[in-house]
A tleap script that builds the chain and sets N, CA, C and O, in Angstrom:
source leaprc.protein.ff14SB
mol = sequence {
  NALA LEU ALA LEU ALA ALA ALA PRO ALA ARG
  GLY GLN ARG ASP ALA GLY ALA PRO GLU PRO
  ALA LEU ALA GLY LEU ASP LEU ALA ALA LEU
  LEU ALA ARG GLY ASP SER ALA TRP GLU ALA
  GLY ARG GLU GLY ALA PHE PRO PHE TYR HIE
  GLU VAL VAL ARG ARG ASP SER ALA ALA SER
  SER ARG ALA LEU PHE ARG LEU ALA THR LEU
  ARG ALA TRP ARG ASN GLU LEU ARG ALA ALA
  ILE ALA LEU HIE ALA ARG TYR VAL ARG GLU
  GLU PRO ARG ASP LEU GLU GLY ARG VAL ALA
  LEU GLY ARG VAL GLN ALA TRP ALA SER ARG
  TRP SER ALA SER CILE
}
set mol.1.N position { 91.024 77.678 87.719 }
set mol.1.CA position { 90.765 78.453 88.886 }
set mol.1.C position { 91.902 79.312 89.268 }
set mol.1.O position { 93.012 78.986 88.847 }
set mol.2.N position { 91.783 80.357 90.001 }
set mol.2.CA position { 92.712 81.333 90.303 }
set mol.2.C position { 93.158 81.060 91.664 }
set mol.2.O position { 92.339 80.943 92.576 }
set mol.3.N position { 94.476 80.946 91.858 }
set mol.3.CA position { 94.956 80.836 93.209 }
set mol.3.C position { 95.144 82.205 93.798 }
set mol.3.O position { 95.782 83.066 93.191 }
set mol.4.N position { 94.618 82.411 94.932 }
set mol.4.CA position { 94.720 83.793 95.510 }
set mol.4.C position { 96.034 83.976 96.167 }
set mol.4.O position { 96.397 85.138 96.350 }
set mol.5.N position { 96.767 83.053 96.533 }
set mol.5.CA position { 98.075 83.166 97.267 }
set mol.5.C position { 98.969 82.088 96.929 }
set mol.5.O position { 98.551 81.027 96.466 }
set mol.6.N position { 100.199 82.329 97.148 }
set mol.6.CA position { 101.221 81.230 96.913 }
set mol.6.C position { 101.038 80.098 97.984 }
set mol.6.O position { 100.420 80.284 99.033 }
set mol.7.N position { 101.590 78.979 97.656 }
set mol.7.CA position { 101.608 77.912 98.680 }
set mol.7.C position { 102.275 78.331 99.913 }
set mol.7.O position { 103.274 79.048 99.850 }
set mol.8.N position { 101.773 77.918 101.080 }
set mol.8.CA position { 102.307 78.301 102.353 }
set mol.8.C position { 103.781 77.685 102.554 }
set mol.8.O position { 104.048 76.544 102.179 }
set mol.9.N position { 104.630 78.457 103.119 }
set mol.9.CA position { 105.913 77.819 103.531 }
set mol.9.C position { 105.680 76.900 104.660 }
set mol.9.O position { 104.633 76.931 105.307 }
set mol.10.N position { 106.700 76.036 104.915 }
set mol.10.CA position { 106.663 75.118 105.959 }
set mol.10.C position { 106.283 75.780 107.281 }
set mol.10.O position { 106.941 76.750 107.655 }
set mol.11.N position { 105.289 75.334 107.997 }
set mol.11.CA position { 104.892 75.834 109.305 }
set mol.11.C position { 103.973 77.012 109.205 }
set mol.11.O position { 103.645 77.610 110.230 }
set mol.12.N position { 103.511 77.403 107.944 }
set mol.12.CA position { 102.529 78.507 107.826 }
set mol.12.C position { 101.187 77.921 107.471 }
set mol.12.O position { 101.051 76.785 107.015 }
set mol.13.N position { 100.236 78.740 107.701 }
set mol.13.CA position { 98.811 78.355 107.484 }
set mol.13.C position { 98.522 78.268 105.977 }
set mol.13.O position { 99.110 79.056 105.236 }
set mol.14.N position { 97.676 77.389 105.476 }
set mol.14.CA position { 97.240 77.199 104.151 }
set mol.14.C position { 96.634 78.537 103.687 }
set mol.14.O position { 95.779 79.086 104.381 }
set mol.15.N position { 97.048 79.058 102.558 }
set mol.15.CA position { 96.521 80.371 102.109 }
set mol.15.C position { 95.045 80.292 101.694 }
set mol.15.O position { 94.352 81.308 101.633 }
set mol.16.N position { 94.546 78.987 101.391 }
set mol.16.CA position { 93.219 78.837 101.027 }
set mol.16.C position { 92.279 78.807 102.283 }
set mol.16.O position { 91.061 78.941 102.165 }
set mol.17.N position { 92.871 78.633 103.433 }
set mol.17.CA position { 92.049 78.555 104.693 }
set mol.17.C position { 91.746 79.903 105.192 }
set mol.17.O position { 92.558 80.796 104.945 }
set mol.18.N position { 90.613 80.184 105.905 }
set mol.18.CA position { 90.303 81.460 106.324 }
set mol.18.C position { 91.234 81.841 107.527 }
set mol.18.O position { 91.676 80.955 108.258 }
set mol.19.N position { 91.508 83.064 107.712 }
set mol.19.CA position { 92.120 83.596 108.826 }
set mol.19.C position { 91.259 83.191 110.083 }
set mol.19.O position { 90.041 83.369 110.063 }
set mol.20.N position { 91.856 82.677 111.112 }
set mol.20.CA position { 91.010 82.186 112.309 }
set mol.20.C position { 90.070 83.286 112.770 }
set mol.20.O position { 88.891 83.069 113.050 }
set mol.21.N position { 90.630 84.438 112.832 }
set mol.21.CA position { 89.750 85.643 113.427 }
set mol.21.C position { 88.693 86.032 112.452 }
set mol.21.O position { 87.767 86.746 112.835 }
set mol.22.N position { 88.765 85.598 111.171 }
set mol.22.CA position { 87.798 86.031 110.181 }
set mol.22.C position { 86.731 84.901 109.860 }
set mol.22.O position { 85.708 85.127 109.214 }
set mol.23.N position { 87.039 83.793 110.325 }
set mol.23.CA position { 86.134 82.631 110.020 }
set mol.23.C position { 84.707 82.841 110.392 }
set mol.23.O position { 83.804 82.471 109.642 }
set mol.24.N position { 84.472 83.453 111.581 }
set mol.24.CA position { 83.091 83.575 112.097 }
set mol.24.C position { 82.370 84.864 111.467 }
set mol.24.O position { 81.201 85.107 111.768 }
set mol.25.N position { 83.005 85.586 110.691 }
set mol.25.CA position { 82.339 86.798 110.205 }
set mol.25.C position { 81.637 86.533 108.875 }
set mol.25.O position { 82.167 85.805 108.036 }
set mol.26.N position { 80.463 87.110 108.672 }
set mol.26.CA position { 79.675 86.948 107.491 }
set mol.26.C position { 80.264 87.884 106.445 }
set mol.26.O position { 81.121 88.695 106.795 }
set mol.27.N position { 79.825 87.813 105.089 }
set mol.27.CA position { 80.391 88.581 104.084 }
set mol.27.C position { 80.190 90.108 104.304 }
set mol.27.O position { 81.074 90.915 104.016 }
set mol.28.N position { 79.019 90.458 104.813 }
set mol.28.CA position { 78.784 92.006 105.122 }
set mol.28.C position { 79.718 92.529 106.148 }
set mol.28.O position { 80.168 93.672 106.073 }
set mol.29.N position { 80.014 91.714 107.098 }
set mol.29.CA position { 80.972 92.209 108.232 }
set mol.29.C position { 82.413 92.289 107.752 }
set mol.29.O position { 83.203 93.138 108.164 }
set mol.30.N position { 82.726 91.289 106.795 }
set mol.30.CA position { 84.029 91.340 106.183 }
set mol.30.C position { 84.264 92.540 105.339 }
set mol.30.O position { 85.316 93.179 105.388 }
set mol.31.N position { 83.211 92.850 104.523 }
set mol.31.CA position { 83.242 94.024 103.604 }
set mol.31.C position { 83.363 95.267 104.379 }
set mol.31.O position { 84.171 96.140 104.064 }
set mol.32.N position { 82.510 95.368 105.470 }
set mol.32.CA position { 82.523 96.573 106.293 }
set mol.32.C position { 83.907 96.790 106.927 }
set mol.32.O position { 84.448 97.894 106.875 }
set mol.33.N position { 84.456 95.769 107.504 }
set mol.33.CA position { 85.869 95.867 108.101 }
set mol.33.C position { 86.935 96.182 106.981 }
set mol.33.O position { 87.828 97.006 107.177 }
set mol.34.N position { 86.813 95.553 105.913 }
set mol.34.CA position { 87.719 95.754 104.788 }
set mol.34.C position { 87.583 97.262 104.302 }
set mol.34.O position { 88.583 97.950 104.101 }
set mol.35.N position { 86.387 97.700 104.140 }
set mol.35.CA position { 86.282 99.159 103.682 }
set mol.35.C position { 86.752 100.113 104.669 }
set mol.35.O position { 87.344 101.131 104.311 }
set mol.36.N position { 86.522 99.844 105.906 }
set mol.36.CA position { 87.037 100.701 107.032 }
set mol.36.C position { 88.657 100.617 107.041 }
set mol.36.O position { 89.307 101.640 107.259 }
set mol.37.N position { 89.185 99.582 106.838 }
set mol.37.CA position { 90.662 99.407 106.779 }
set mol.37.C position { 91.204 100.068 105.566 }
set mol.37.O position { 92.281 100.661 105.618 }
set mol.38.N position { 90.481 99.989 104.436 }
set mol.38.CA position { 90.854 100.644 103.209 }
set mol.38.C position { 90.890 102.195 103.347 }
set mol.38.O position { 91.815 102.843 102.856 }
set mol.39.N position { 89.926 102.738 103.983 }
set mol.39.CA position { 89.797 104.156 104.285 }
set mol.39.C position { 90.920 104.645 105.248 }
set mol.39.O position { 91.370 105.789 105.190 }
set mol.40.N position { 91.337 103.725 106.122 }
set mol.40.CA position { 92.344 104.132 107.126 }
set mol.40.C position { 93.725 103.967 106.654 }
set mol.40.O position { 94.634 104.421 107.349 }
set mol.41.N position { 93.994 103.337 105.492 }
set mol.41.CA position { 95.323 103.176 105.087 }
set mol.41.C position { 95.550 102.052 104.096 }
set mol.41.O position { 96.686 101.871 103.657 }
set mol.42.N position { 94.600 101.332 103.739 }
set mol.42.CA position { 94.545 100.389 102.656 }
set mol.42.C position { 95.171 99.003 102.971 }
set mol.42.O position { 94.486 97.988 102.840 }
set mol.43.N position { 96.425 98.947 103.374 }
set mol.43.CA position { 97.094 97.670 103.429 }
set mol.43.C position { 96.341 96.704 104.445 }
set mol.43.O position { 96.300 95.490 104.243 }
set mol.44.N position { 95.743 97.315 105.560 }
set mol.44.CA position { 95.027 96.473 106.458 }
set mol.44.C position { 93.791 95.835 105.944 }
set mol.44.O position { 93.252 94.936 106.590 }
set mol.45.N position { 93.327 96.245 104.841 }
set mol.45.CA position { 92.127 95.746 104.204 }
set mol.45.C position { 92.444 94.421 103.509 }
set mol.45.O position { 91.496 93.718 103.159 }
set mol.46.N position { 93.636 94.044 103.292 }
set mol.46.CA position { 93.975 92.844 102.531 }
set mol.46.C position { 93.310 91.605 103.066 }
set mol.46.O position { 92.653 90.909 102.291 }
set mol.47.N position { 93.436 91.266 104.386 }
set mol.47.CA position { 92.819 89.940 104.809 }
set mol.47.C position { 91.328 89.915 104.624 }
set mol.47.O position { 90.741 88.888 104.283 }
set mol.48.N position { 90.713 91.075 104.857 }
set mol.48.CA position { 89.239 91.077 104.737 }
set mol.48.C position { 88.748 90.894 103.288 }
set mol.48.O position { 87.825 90.119 103.036 }
set mol.49.N position { 89.372 91.612 102.344 }
set mol.49.CA position { 89.026 91.483 100.918 }
set mol.49.C position { 89.430 90.098 100.384 }
set mol.49.O position { 88.737 89.525 99.543 }
set mol.50.N position { 90.484 89.602 100.849 }
set mol.50.CA position { 90.992 88.279 100.487 }
set mol.50.C position { 89.976 87.221 100.882 }
set mol.50.O position { 89.680 86.303 100.117 }
set mol.51.N position { 89.472 87.363 102.040 }
set mol.51.CA position { 88.505 86.344 102.596 }
set mol.51.C position { 87.127 86.474 101.827 }
set mol.51.O position { 86.459 85.476 101.554 }
set mol.52.N position { 86.761 87.689 101.512 }
set mol.52.CA position { 85.450 87.865 100.672 }
set mol.52.C position { 85.667 87.218 99.359 }
set mol.52.O position { 84.823 86.415 98.960 }
set mol.53.N position { 86.782 87.506 98.599 }
set mol.53.CA position { 86.973 86.924 97.309 }
set mol.53.C position { 87.127 85.410 97.436 }
set mol.53.O position { 86.572 84.686 96.609 }
set mol.54.N position { 87.852 84.897 98.431 }
set mol.54.CA position { 88.075 83.484 98.620 }
set mol.54.C position { 86.645 82.745 98.749 }
set mol.54.O position { 86.371 81.699 98.161 }
set mol.55.N position { 85.843 83.397 99.546 }
set mol.55.CA position { 84.530 82.798 99.754 }
set mol.55.C position { 83.581 82.882 98.540 }
set mol.55.O position { 82.954 81.900 98.142 }
set mol.56.N position { 83.506 84.135 97.956 }
set mol.56.CA position { 82.503 84.351 96.938 }
set mol.56.C position { 82.829 85.719 96.281 }
set mol.56.O position { 82.391 86.752 96.788 }
set mol.57.N position { 83.578 85.741 95.179 }
set mol.57.CA position { 83.885 87.038 94.625 }
set mol.57.C position { 82.639 87.799 94.095 }
set mol.57.O position { 82.670 89.019 93.935 }
set mol.58.N position { 81.563 87.063 93.832 }
set mol.58.CA position { 80.395 87.672 93.273 }
set mol.58.C position { 79.747 88.542 94.361 }
set mol.58.O position { 78.900 89.376 94.041 }
set mol.59.N position { 80.109 88.379 95.591 }
set mol.59.CA position { 79.496 89.078 96.722 }
set mol.59.C position { 79.853 90.563 96.710 }
set mol.59.O position { 79.112 91.401 97.225 }
set mol.60.N position { 80.988 90.862 96.119 }
set mol.60.CA position { 81.404 92.345 96.158 }
set mol.60.C position { 82.517 92.526 95.027 }
set mol.60.O position { 83.670 92.120 95.172 }
set mol.61.N position { 82.085 93.130 93.970 }
set mol.61.CA position { 83.106 93.531 92.966 }
set mol.61.C position { 84.129 94.498 93.565 }
set mol.61.O position { 85.315 94.467 93.236 }
set mol.62.N position { 83.629 95.356 94.454 }
set mol.62.CA position { 84.537 96.297 95.088 }
set mol.62.C position { 85.717 95.582 95.821 }
set mol.62.O position { 86.875 95.990 95.721 }
set mol.63.N position { 85.362 94.504 96.555 }
set mol.63.CA position { 86.474 93.728 97.164 }
set mol.63.C position { 87.389 93.093 96.178 }
set mol.63.O position { 88.599 93.041 96.400 }
set mol.64.N position { 86.846 92.603 95.080 }
set mol.64.CA position { 87.672 91.962 94.056 }
set mol.64.C position { 88.600 93.098 93.488 }
set mol.64.O position { 89.805 92.864 93.391 }
set mol.65.N position { 88.130 94.230 93.135 }
set mol.65.CA position { 88.950 95.242 92.499 }
set mol.65.C position { 89.960 95.753 93.545 }
set mol.65.O position { 91.094 96.053 93.172 }
set mol.66.N position { 89.624 95.856 94.752 }
set mol.66.CA position { 90.569 96.392 95.789 }
set mol.66.C position { 91.626 95.390 96.100 }
set mol.66.O position { 92.774 95.746 96.366 }
set mol.67.N position { 91.233 94.065 96.067 }
set mol.67.CA position { 92.135 92.928 96.357 }
set mol.67.C position { 93.270 92.967 95.160 }
set mol.67.O position { 94.474 92.865 95.395 }
set mol.68.N position { 92.770 93.112 93.983 }
set mol.68.CA position { 93.636 93.159 92.784 }
set mol.68.C position { 94.651 94.346 92.927 }
set mol.68.O position { 95.847 94.206 92.670 }
set mol.69.N position { 94.103 95.506 93.347 }
set mol.69.CA position { 94.930 96.645 93.523 }
set mol.69.C position { 96.022 96.399 94.612 }
set mol.69.O position { 97.199 96.707 94.420 }
set mol.70.N position { 95.593 95.854 95.707 }
set mol.70.CA position { 96.574 95.594 96.800 }
set mol.70.C position { 97.606 94.580 96.300 }
set mol.70.O position { 98.782 94.750 96.622 }
set mol.71.N position { 97.251 93.527 95.529 }
set mol.71.CA position { 98.186 92.545 95.008 }
set mol.71.C position { 99.207 93.247 94.122 }
set mol.71.O position { 100.397 92.936 94.158 }
set mol.72.N position { 98.718 94.212 93.317 }
set mol.72.CA position { 99.563 94.906 92.421 }
set mol.72.C position { 100.639 95.803 93.163 }
set mol.72.O position { 101.814 95.891 92.805 }
set mol.73.N position { 100.082 96.449 94.234 }
set mol.73.CA position { 100.927 97.309 95.109 }
set mol.73.C position { 102.015 96.429 95.788 }
set mol.73.O position { 103.122 96.888 96.068 }
set mol.74.N position { 101.660 95.178 96.033 }
set mol.74.CA position { 102.653 94.260 96.670 }
set mol.74.C position { 103.603 93.640 95.658 }
set mol.74.O position { 104.456 92.832 96.025 }
set mol.75.N position { 103.473 93.988 94.460 }
set mol.75.CA position { 104.315 93.545 93.317 }
set mol.75.C position { 103.974 92.049 93.032 }
set mol.75.O position { 104.829 91.309 92.544 }
set mol.76.N position { 102.794 91.633 93.321 }
set mol.76.CA position { 102.228 90.327 93.035 }
set mol.76.C position { 101.512 90.423 91.700 }
set mol.76.O position { 100.307 90.184 91.609 }
set mol.77.N position { 102.280 90.781 90.643 }
set mol.77.CA position { 101.672 91.125 89.385 }
set mol.77.C position { 100.893 90.083 88.751 }
set mol.77.O position { 99.841 90.435 88.218 }
set mol.78.N position { 101.222 88.869 88.715 }
set mol.78.CA position { 100.555 87.816 88.055 }
set mol.78.C position { 99.143 87.629 88.729 }
set mol.78.O position { 98.130 87.515 88.039 }
set mol.79.N position { 99.119 87.602 90.067 }
set mol.79.CA position { 97.839 87.492 90.723 }
set mol.79.C position { 97.002 88.715 90.468 }
set mol.79.O position { 95.794 88.609 90.257 }
set mol.80.N position { 97.638 89.903 90.484 }
set mol.80.CA position { 96.859 91.144 90.227 }
set mol.80.C position { 96.247 91.217 88.870 }
set mol.80.O position { 95.135 91.723 88.718 }
set mol.81.N position { 96.957 90.712 87.847 }
set mol.81.CA position { 96.473 90.659 86.524 }
set mol.81.C position { 95.265 89.729 86.466 }
set mol.81.O position { 94.231 90.073 85.893 }
set mol.82.N position { 95.402 88.575 87.050 }
set mol.82.CA position { 94.239 87.625 87.021 }
set mol.82.C position { 93.035 88.142 87.686 }
set mol.82.O position { 91.912 87.966 87.213 }
set mol.83.N position { 93.267 88.805 88.823 }
set mol.83.CA position { 92.112 89.348 89.589 }
set mol.83.C position { 91.493 90.559 88.865 }
set mol.83.O position { 90.268 90.675 88.834 }
set mol.84.N position { 92.293 91.455 88.288 }
set mol.84.CA position { 91.733 92.535 87.488 }
set mol.84.C position { 91.099 92.024 86.347 }
set mol.84.O position { 90.000 92.518 86.098 }
set mol.85.N position { 91.567 91.059 85.508 }
set mol.85.CA position { 90.940 90.441 84.413 }
set mol.85.C position { 89.521 89.870 84.834 }
set mol.85.O position { 88.529 90.063 84.132 }
set mol.86.N position { 89.486 89.204 85.943 }
set mol.86.CA position { 88.219 88.703 86.461 }
set mol.86.C position { 87.180 89.835 86.783 }
set mol.86.O position { 85.982 89.737 86.518 }
set mol.87.N position { 87.757 90.894 87.368 }
set mol.87.CA position { 86.941 92.066 87.660 }
set mol.87.C position { 86.318 92.706 86.358 }
set mol.87.O position { 85.146 93.078 86.318 }
set mol.88.N position { 87.200 92.805 85.288 }
set mol.88.CA position { 86.659 93.429 84.128 }
set mol.88.C position { 85.573 92.441 83.478 }
set mol.88.O position { 84.581 92.909 82.919 }
set mol.89.N position { 85.777 91.182 83.561 }
set mol.89.CA position { 84.667 90.233 83.176 }
set mol.89.C position { 83.375 90.394 83.902 }
set mol.89.O position { 82.295 90.273 83.324 }
set mol.90.N position { 83.493 90.679 85.222 }
set mol.90.CA position { 82.300 90.811 86.049 }
set mol.90.C position { 81.678 92.183 85.976 }
set mol.90.O position { 80.472 92.321 86.181 }
set mol.91.N position { 82.475 93.215 85.686 }
set mol.91.CA position { 82.035 94.581 85.609 }
set mol.91.C position { 82.508 95.172 84.328 }
set mol.91.O position { 83.350 96.069 84.378 }
set mol.92.N position { 82.031 94.741 83.143 }
set mol.92.CA position { 82.459 95.205 81.861 }
set mol.92.C position { 82.266 96.748 81.566 }
set mol.92.O position { 82.966 97.307 80.721 }
set mol.93.N position { 81.360 97.375 82.238 }
set mol.93.CA position { 81.072 98.776 81.987 }
set mol.93.C position { 82.022 99.673 82.882 }
set mol.93.O position { 82.064 100.887 82.683 }
set mol.94.N position { 82.690 99.145 83.750 }
set mol.94.CA position { 83.569 99.964 84.624 }
set mol.94.C position { 84.929 100.187 83.859 }
set mol.94.O position { 85.779 99.302 83.760 }
set mol.95.N position { 85.049 101.393 83.352 }
set mol.95.CA position { 86.264 101.747 82.639 }
set mol.95.C position { 87.559 101.808 83.549 }
set mol.95.O position { 88.661 101.581 83.050 }
set mol.96.N position { 87.421 102.099 84.805 }
set mol.96.CA position { 88.518 102.077 85.743 }
set mol.96.C position { 89.101 100.674 85.867 }
set mol.96.O position { 90.314 100.523 86.008 }
set mol.97.N position { 88.301 99.700 85.819 }
set mol.97.CA position { 88.841 98.345 85.922 }
set mol.97.C position { 89.719 98.021 84.633 }
set mol.97.O position { 90.742 97.343 84.733 }
set mol.98.N position { 89.303 98.499 83.502 }
set mol.98.CA position { 90.180 98.251 82.337 }
set mol.98.C position { 91.501 99.044 82.394 }
set mol.98.O position { 92.556 98.565 81.979 }
set mol.99.N position { 91.400 100.256 82.917 }
set mol.99.CA position { 92.684 101.061 83.054 }
set mol.99.C position { 93.538 100.382 84.056 }
set mol.99.O position { 94.746 100.272 83.847 }
set mol.100.N position { 92.979 99.916 85.146 }
set mol.100.CA position { 93.836 99.242 86.207 }
set mol.100.C position { 94.490 98.028 85.618 }
set mol.100.O position { 95.676 97.778 85.830 }
set mol.101.N position { 93.705 97.266 84.868 }
set mol.101.CA position { 94.266 96.006 84.245 }
set mol.101.C position { 95.402 96.312 83.315 }
set mol.101.O position { 96.409 95.604 83.319 }
set mol.102.N position { 95.271 97.346 82.519 }
set mol.102.CA position { 96.344 97.842 81.595 }
set mol.102.C position { 97.459 98.277 82.302 }
set mol.102.O position { 98.582 97.960 81.910 }
set mol.103.N position { 97.277 99.049 83.415 }
set mol.103.CA position { 98.378 99.559 84.116 }
set mol.103.C position { 99.275 98.384 84.747 }
set mol.103.O position { 100.505 98.414 84.714 }
set mol.104.N position { 98.601 97.450 85.268 }
set mol.104.CA position { 99.350 96.317 85.929 }
set mol.104.C position { 100.012 95.515 84.845 }
set mol.104.O position { 101.110 94.998 85.055 }
set mol.105.N position { 99.395 95.390 83.703 }
set mol.105.CA position { 100.008 94.568 82.560 }
set mol.105.C position { 101.231 95.335 82.207 }
set mol.105.O position { 102.258 94.688 81.998 }
set mol.106.N position { 101.257 96.667 82.110 }
set mol.106.CA position { 102.414 97.498 81.825 }
set mol.106.C position { 103.522 97.348 82.886 }
set mol.106.O position { 104.708 97.257 82.566 }
set mol.107.N position { 103.109 97.327 84.100 }
set mol.107.CA position { 104.105 97.028 85.114 }
set mol.107.C position { 104.707 95.724 85.123 }
set mol.107.O position { 105.821 95.570 85.624 }
set mol.108.N position { 104.060 94.763 84.606 }
set mol.108.CA position { 104.538 93.363 84.272 }
set mol.108.C position { 105.304 93.290 82.994 }
set mol.108.O position { 105.742 92.208 82.601 }
set mol.109.N position { 105.488 94.425 82.314 }
set mol.109.CA position { 106.195 94.388 80.973 }
set mol.109.C position { 105.428 93.642 79.896 }
set mol.109.O position { 106.027 93.078 78.980 }
set mol.110.N position { 104.099 93.637 80.000 }
set mol.110.CA position { 103.254 93.025 78.961 }
set mol.110.C position { 102.637 94.157 78.125 }
set mol.110.O position { 101.448 94.472 78.171 }
set mol.111.N position { 103.580 94.737 77.351 }
set mol.111.CA position { 103.253 96.039 76.683 }
set mol.111.C position { 102.097 95.913 75.762 }
set mol.111.O position { 101.157 96.702 75.862 }
set mol.112.N position { 102.108 94.916 74.819 }
set mol.112.CA position { 100.971 94.791 73.862 }
set mol.112.C position { 99.691 94.610 74.548 }
set mol.112.O position { 98.688 95.169 74.102 }
set mol.113.N position { 99.638 93.848 75.634 }
set mol.113.CA position { 98.382 93.562 76.388 }
set mol.113.C position { 97.978 94.683 77.097 }
set mol.113.O position { 96.770 94.798 77.303 }
set mol.114.N position { 98.831 95.645 77.568 }
set mol.114.CA position { 98.446 96.793 78.284 }
set mol.114.C position { 97.763 97.870 77.506 }
set mol.114.O position { 97.054 98.705 78.067 }
set mol.115.N position { 97.973 97.855 76.211 }
set mol.115.CA position { 97.332 98.993 75.330 }
set mol.115.C position { 95.902 98.752 75.095 }
set mol.115.O position { 95.244 99.547 74.423 }
savepdb mol mol.pdb
quit
């Protein structure tokens, strides 16, 4: 199983638990808010896409891809690689997913895997 976030520091909320403000939203509402935040500047989309993937990544491959991208931009390369790899398995015809996976593998100095 893929851990979506590191273990919480003392006094922080468990990364596997939903954000309290997001707990009552259904997947469609989370996706809509995530997409809106993505269009407005991307970083604000993180909690929405994280919650969608935490609940059910099959609900939206777009959320999975964008969460992987946000993880890469945060330099969370190990998590980004795992998420991009999962995206490629779920969407094998999407060439952009393969390019993104290779790019993040290169950023992580995994040269042979990135080719």
